[in-house]
KEKE-3310 file (N, C-alpha, C; in steps of 0.2 Angstrom, whole numbers, plus 5000, padded with zeros to 4 digits):
npx = (5067:5071:5085:5079:5066:5068:5072:5059:5052:5058:5054:5040:5039:5044:5035:5024:5028:5030:5016:5011:5018:5014:5001:5004:5010:5000:4992:5001:5004:4991:4988:4998:4995:4983:4987:4996:4991:4977:4968:4968:4962:4947:4934:4928:4938:4948:4949:4952:4964:4972:4973:4980:4992:4996:4997:5007:5018:5018:5022:5035:5040:5041:5051:5063:5069:5082:5089:5095:5086:5082:5086:5078:5065:5065:5065:5053:5044:5046:5042:5029:5028:5026:5013:5006:5010:5005:4991:4989:4993:4989:4976:4977:4990:4998:4998:5008:5018:5018:5024:5038:5038:5029:5035:5046:5041:5033:5043:5052:5043:5039:5052:5055:5044:5046:5058:5056:5047:5055:5064:5055:5050:5062:5067:5058:5047:5035:5030:5034:5031:5026:5020:5009:4996:4993:4993:4987:4986:5000:5003:5006:5019:5027:5025:5031:5045:5047:5042:5042:5056:5062:5068:5071:5068:5080:5094:5095:5108:5113:5104:5107:5119:5130:5135:5141:5150:5153:5141:5142:5133:5121:5114:5120:5113:5116:5118:5105:5098:5104:5100:5086:5086:5091:5081:5071:5075:5077:5064:5057:5045:5042:5041:5037:5046:5057:5061:5064:5075:5084:5086:5091:5103:5109:5111:5120:5131:5133:5137:5148:5157:5158:5165:5177:5183)
npy = (4898:4891:4890:4885:4890:4904:4903:4900:4911:4920:4913:4915:4928:4928:4920:4929:4940:4933:4929:4942:4946:4937:4941:4954:4950:4943:4953:4960:4951:4949:4962:4964:4953:4957:4969:4965:4955:4956:4960:4949:4939:4931:4936:4926:4916:4922:4921:4907:4906:4914:4908:4897:4902:4909:4899:4891:4900:4902:4890:4889:4900:4895:4885:4892:4898:4900:4908:4924:4939:4946:4937:4927:4932:4933:4920:4916:4923:4919:4906:4903:4903:4891:4888:4900:4900:4888:4891:4901:4895:4892:4900:4917:4918:4928:4935:4931:4939:4948:4941:4942:4955:4954:4945:4952:4964:4958:4952:4963:4971:4962:4960:4973:4974:4963:4966:4979:4975:4966:4976:4984:4975:4971:4983:4987:4995:4989:4988:4982:4969:4961:4949:4946:4947:4935:4926:4916:4908:4908:4921:4930:4925:4927:4941:4946:4943:4951:4964:4967:4963:4969:4963:4961:4956:4946:4950:4962:4968:4959:4961:4974:4973:4972:4985:4992:4983:4966:4961:4973:4983:4978:4967:4950:4934:4924:4933:4938:4927:4923:4934:4931:4919:4923:4932:4923:4914:4921:4924:4935:4945:4961:4979:4987:4997:4994:4982:4986:4994:4984:4976:4986:4988:4975:4974:4984:4979:4968:4975:4982:4971:4965:4976:4975:4964)
npz = (5062:5047:5035:5024:5026:5024:5010:5005:5007:4998:4987:4987:4984:4971:4965:4966:4958:4946:4943:4941:4930:4921:4919:4913:4901:4895:4891:4882:4872:4867:4862:4853:4844:4838:4832:4823:4815:4815:4805:4797:4804:4807:4818:4825:4826:4833:4847:4850:4843:4850:4863:4860:4856:4867:4877:4872:4874:4888:4892:4887:4894:4906:4905:4903:4913:4917:4908:4901:4902:4890:4880:4884:4882:4868:4864:4870:4863:4850:4851:4847:4834:4825:4828:4823:4810:4805:4807:4797:4785:4768:4760:4761:4766:4766:4777:4785:4784:4794:4805:4809:4814:4824:4833:4837:4843:4854:4861:4864:4872:4882:4888:4893:4902:4912:4917:4923:4932:4940:4945:4953:4963:4969:4974:4982:4978:4976:4988:5005:5007:4995:4991:5000:4996:4990:5000:5015:5028:5030:5029:5041:5046:5034:5032:5044:5042:5031:5034:5048:5051:5041:5030:5014:4997:4990:4979:4972:4970:4961:4950:4947:4942:4951:4953:4964:4969:4976:4987:4995:4997:5002:5014:5016:5011:5021:5032:5034:5037:5049:5057:5057:5064:5076:5082:5082:5091:5103:5107:5112:5120:5117:5117:5101:5098:5105:5100:5087:5089:5094:5083:5074:5080:5079:5066:5063:5070:5062:5050:5054:5056:5044:5037:5043:5038)
capx = (5065:5077:5087:5074:5060:5070:5071:5052:5049:5060:5050:5034:5040:5045:5028:5019:5031:5028:5009:5010:5021:5010:4995:5006:5012:4994:4990:5006:5003:4984:4988:5002:4992:4978:4991:5000:4987:4970:4964:4967:4959:4940:4933:4926:4944:4953:4950:4955:4971:4976:4974:4985:4998:4998:4999:5014:5022:5019:5026:5042:5042:5043:5057:5069:5070:5090:5091:5095:5079:5081:5086:5072:5059:5065:5063:5046:5040:5046:5039:5022:5029:5023:5005:5004:5011:5000:4985:4989:4994:4984:4973:4979:4996:5002:4998:5014:5023:5019:5027:5044:5036:5025:5040:5051:5037:5032:5050:5054:5039:5040:5058:5054:5039:5049:5064:5053:5044:5060:5066:5050:5050:5069:5069:5053:5042:5029:5029:5039:5028:5022:5016:5004:4989:4992:4994:4982:4989:5007:5005:5009:5026:5030:5025:5036:5051:5048:5040:5045:5063:5064:5072:5068:5069:5088:5095:5096:5114:5114:5100:5111:5126:5135:5138:5145:5154:5149:5138:5144:5128:5115:5116:5120:5107:5118:5117:5098:5096:5106:5096:5080:5087:5092:5075:5066:5078:5076:5057:5055:5039:5045:5037:5040:5051:5063:5063:5067:5082:5089:5087:5096:5110:5112:5113:5126:5136:5135:5140:5155:5160:5160:5170:5184:5186)
capy = (4898:4888:4893:4883:4895:4910:4902:4899:4918:4922:4909:4918:4935:4926:4918:4935:4943:4929:4930:4949:4947:4933:4946:4959:4946:4941:4960:4962:4946:4950:4968:4963:4949:4961:4974:4963:4950:4958:4961:4943:4934:4932:4937:4919:4912:4926:4919:4901:4906:4918:4904:4892:4905:4911:4893:4889:4905:4901:4884:4891:4904:4890:4881:4896:4903:4902:4913:4931:4941:4948:4931:4923:4934:4932:4913:4915:4926:4915:4899:4902:4903:4885:4889:4905:4898:4883:4894:4905:4891:4892:4906:4922:4917:4935:4938:4929:4945:4952:4937:4945:4961:4952:4942:4958:4968:4955:4951:4969:4974:4958:4961:4979:4973:4959:4970:4984:4971:4964:4982:4986:4970:4971:4990:4989:4999:4986:4987:4977:4962:4961:4942:4946:4946:4928:4921:4916:4906:4909:4928:4933:4924:4931:4949:4947:4943:4956:4970:4968:4963:4973:4959:4961:4951:4946:4950:4968:4969:4956:4965:4980:4970:4973:4991:4994:4977:4961:4961:4979:4988:4975:4961:4943:4929:4922:4938:4939:4920:4924:4938:4928:4914:4926:4934:4917:4910:4925:4923:4941:4949:4967:4984:4987:5002:4991:4977:4990:4996:4979:4974:4991:4987:4969:4975:4988:4975:4964:4979:4983:4965:4964:4981:4974:4958)
capz = (5055:5044:5029:5019:5026:5020:5003:5004:5007:4992:4982:4987:4980:4964:4962:4965:4952:4940:4942:4939:4924:4916:4917:4908:4895:4892:4887:4877:4866:4864:4859:4847:4839:4834:4829:4817:4812:4816:4799:4794:4809:4809:4825:4828:4827:4837:4854:4850:4841:4855:4868:4858:4856:4874:4881:4870:4876:4895:4893:4885:4899:4912:4904:4901:4918:4918:4902:4902:4901:4883:4876:4886:4879:4861:4863:4871:4857:4844:4852:4844:4826:4822:4829:4818:4803:4804:4806:4791:4779:4764:4758:4766:4769:4766:4784:4788:4783:4800:4810:4812:4818:4830:4838:4839:4848:4860:4865:4867:4877:4888:4892:4897:4908:4917:4920:4927:4938:4945:4949:4958:4968:4973:4977:4987:4975:4976:4995:5008:5007:4989:4990:5005:4994:4988:5006:5020:5035:5031:5029:5047:5046:5028:5034:5050:5039:5026:5036:5054:5051:5035:5026:5008:4992:4989:4972:4969:4968:4954:4946:4945:4939:4956:4952:4969:4971:4978:4994:4999:4998:5005:5018:5012:5013:5027:5038:5035:5040:5056:5060:5059:5069:5083:5084:5084:5097:5109:5108:5116:5119:5119:5113:5094:5097:5108:5095:5081:5092:5094:5076:5071:5083:5077:5059:5064:5072:5056:5045:5056:5055:5036:5035:5046:5035)
cpx = (5072:5079:5082:5068:5062:5070:5064:5049:5051:5056:5043:5034:5040:5039:5023:5022:5029:5021:5008:5012:5017:5004:4998:5008:5005:4991:4994:5004:4996:4984:4992:4999:4987:4982:4994:4996:4979:4966:4964:4964:4952:4939:4931:4932:4949:4954:4954:4962:4975:4977:4979:4992:5001:5000:5006:5019:5023:5023:5033:5045:5045:5049:5063:5071:5078:5093:5091:5088:5078:5081:5080:5066:5059:5063:5056:5042:5040:5043:5033:5022:5025:5015:5003:5005:5006:4993:4984:4991:4988:4982:4975:4985:5000:5002:5004:5019:5024:5022:5033:5042:5033:5030:5044:5047:5035:5038:5052:5050:5039:5046:5058:5049:5042:5055:5061:5050:5049:5063:5061:5050:5057:5070:5063:5047:5035:5027:5034:5037:5023:5018:5011:4997:4988:4992:4988:4985:4996:5009:5008:5017:5030:5031:5030:5043:5052:5047:5043:5053:5066:5069:5069:5070:5077:5089:5096:5103:5116:5110:5103:5118:5131:5139:5143:5149:5150:5147:5141:5138:5122:5118:5116:5114:5109:5117:5109:5095:5098:5102:5089:5080:5087:5086:5071:5069:5077:5068:5055:5049:5041:5041:5041:5046:5058:5066:5066:5074:5087:5090:5092:5103:5113:5114:5119:5132:5138:5139:5147:5160:5163:5165:5177:5187:5190)
cpy = (4896:4892:4891:4888:4901:4909:4902:4906:4921:4919:4913:4924:4933:4924:4924:4939:4940:4930:4937:4949:4943:4937:4951:4956:4945:4948:4961:4957:4948:4957:4967:4958:4953:4966:4971:4958:4951:4958:4954:4937:4936:4932:4930:4915:4916:4923:4912:4901:4909:4913:4899:4895:4907:4904:4891:4894:4904:4895:4885:4895:4900:4886:4885:4900:4904:4906:4920:4934:4943:4942:4927:4925:4933:4925:4912:4917:4921:4908:4898:4902:4897:4886:4894:4903:4892:4886:4898:4901:4890:4899:4911:4922:4923:4938:4936:4935:4949:4948:4940:4951:4959:4949:4948:4962:4965:4954:4957:4972:4969:4959:4967:4978:4969:4963:4975:4981:4969:4970:4984:4981:4970:4978:4991:4993:4996:4985:4982:4970:4961:4954:4941:4944:4939:4923:4921:4914:4908:4917:4931:4932:4928:4938:4950:4947:4949:4963:4972:4968:4967:4969:4958:4956:4951:4946:4956:4970:4965:4959:4971:4979:4972:4979:4994:4988:4972:4961:4967:4983:4985:4969:4955:4939:4926:4926:4938:4932:4921:4928:4935:4923:4917:4929:4929:4914:4914:4924:4929:4944:4956:4972:4985:4992:4999:4985:4980:4992:4990:4976:4979:4989:4981:4970:4979:4984:4970:4968:4980:4977:4964:4969:4979:4968:4960)
cpz = (5052:5038:5023:5019:5023:5013:5001:5003:5000:4986:4981:4983:4973:4961:4961:4959:4946:4938:4939:4932:4919:4914:4912:4901:4891:4888:4881:4871:4863:4860:4852:4842:4835:4830:4822:4813:4812:4810:4795:4798:4810:4816:4829:4829:4832:4844:4855:4848:4847:4861:4866:4858:4863:4878:4879:4873:4884:4896:4892:4891:4905:4911:4902:4907:4920:4913:4904:4900:4894:4879:4877:4882:4871:4860:4865:4866:4851:4844:4849:4837:4823:4822:4824:4811:4801:4803:4800:4785:4775:4762:4763:4769:4769:4773:4787:4788:4790:4806:4813:4816:4825:4835:4841:4844:4854:4864:4868:4873:4883:4892:4896:4903:4913:4920:4925:4933:4943:4949:4954:4964:4972:4976:4982:4985:4975:4984:4998:5008:5001:4988:4995:5002:4991:4994:5010:5026:5036:5030:5035:5047:5040:5030:5040:5047:5035:5029:5043:5054:5045:5031:5019:5003:4990:4981:4969:4967:4961:4949:4943:4943:4944:4954:4957:4973:4974:4986:4998:5001:5003:5009:5014:5015:5020:5033:5039:5039:5048:5060:5062:5064:5076:5086:5086:5091:5104:5112:5113:5114:5121:5114:5106:5094:5100:5103:5089:5083:5092:5087:5073:5074:5080:5070:5059:5065:5066:5051:5047:5055:5048:5034:5038:5042:5029)
residu = (MET:THR:HIS:LEU:ALA:LYS:LEU:LEU:HIS:VAL:ALA:LEU:ASP:ILE:ARG:ALA:MET:GLN:ALA:GLU:PHE:GLU:ASP:GLU:LEU:HIS:LYS:ILE:VAL:GLN:THR:GLU:LEU:LEU:ALA:ASN:PHE:GLY:SER:TYR:ILE:PRO:PRO:ALA:GLU:ALA:GLY:ALA:LEU:PHE:LYS:GLN:ILE:PHE:PHE:VAL:MET:LEU:THR:THR:LEU:ASP:THR:THR:THR:THR:MET:ASP:THR:ALA:ASP:ARG:MET:ILE:LYS:VAL:ALA:ALA:SER:SER:ASP:SER:VAL:ILE:VAL:LYS:HIS:PHE:THR:GLY:PRO:GLY:VAL:ILE:ALA:LEU:SER:GLY:LEU:THR:ARG:PHE:ASN:GLU:ASP:VAL:ALA:LYS:ARG:ALA:THR:ALA:SER:LEU:THR:ALA:LEU:ARG:GLU:ALA:TYR:LEU:THR:GLY:ALA:ARG:GLY:PRO:ALA:PRO:ALA:SER:VAL:LEU:LEU:THR:ARG:THR:ARG:PRO:VAL:TYR:GLU:PHE:VAL:ARG:THR:THR:LEU:SER:ILE:GLY:MET:HIS:GLY:LEU:GLU:ASN:HIS:GLN:SER:PHE:SER:ASP:GLY:LEU:ASP:LEU:GLU:HIS:ALA:THR:ILE:GLY:GLU:ASN:VAL:SER:LEU:ILE:HIS:GLU:VAL:ARG:LYS:GLN:LYS:LEU:ILE:VAL:PRO:ASN:TYR:LEU:LEU:THR:ARG:ARG:LEU:HIS:CYS:ARG:ARG:SER:GLU:MET:GLY:ASN:CYS:ARG:GLU:SER:LEU)
# end
């Protein structure tokens, strides 16, 4: 398994987390739209307006992946301003008084949601292989890396702002790739308990090596 394969496993987890977040964002935007503008939107117009708003937000979400979470959600929430303003231009423009509150509430709730999802995926609260439900033929390989080798999604230290220092608490990507290569190269058919012992010994060796540097 190559370094590219390792990155693909990370991408699978990110895609699963993204899909889950989009579901959460859908609920958040729908709730806040009704809470801030519900009395001004005729039922016949609500569905179409929501689709326009959510489409714009998803587009912005896809183009802001390098931003910090809070700033990213503020931009996502504000991206629908033109759609909302256009909808309420004319009679009933008083409804725009709820625009600021709508943006603030969507951004705040979306930030909390994405942060909680990242925490859950990185700490294993979603299980060791959260993307399994999205996979078919590639599921055995993904689950081998995530479950059998116990190699989780990389990035927890960064998520926690390196509170214990750089790469002191968890294995590096290079060490995990090395472990995957070693297991693949050996091509051993051994009992699970023996494989577990060998993996444990290999991780201990890596840990001792890092401590000596």
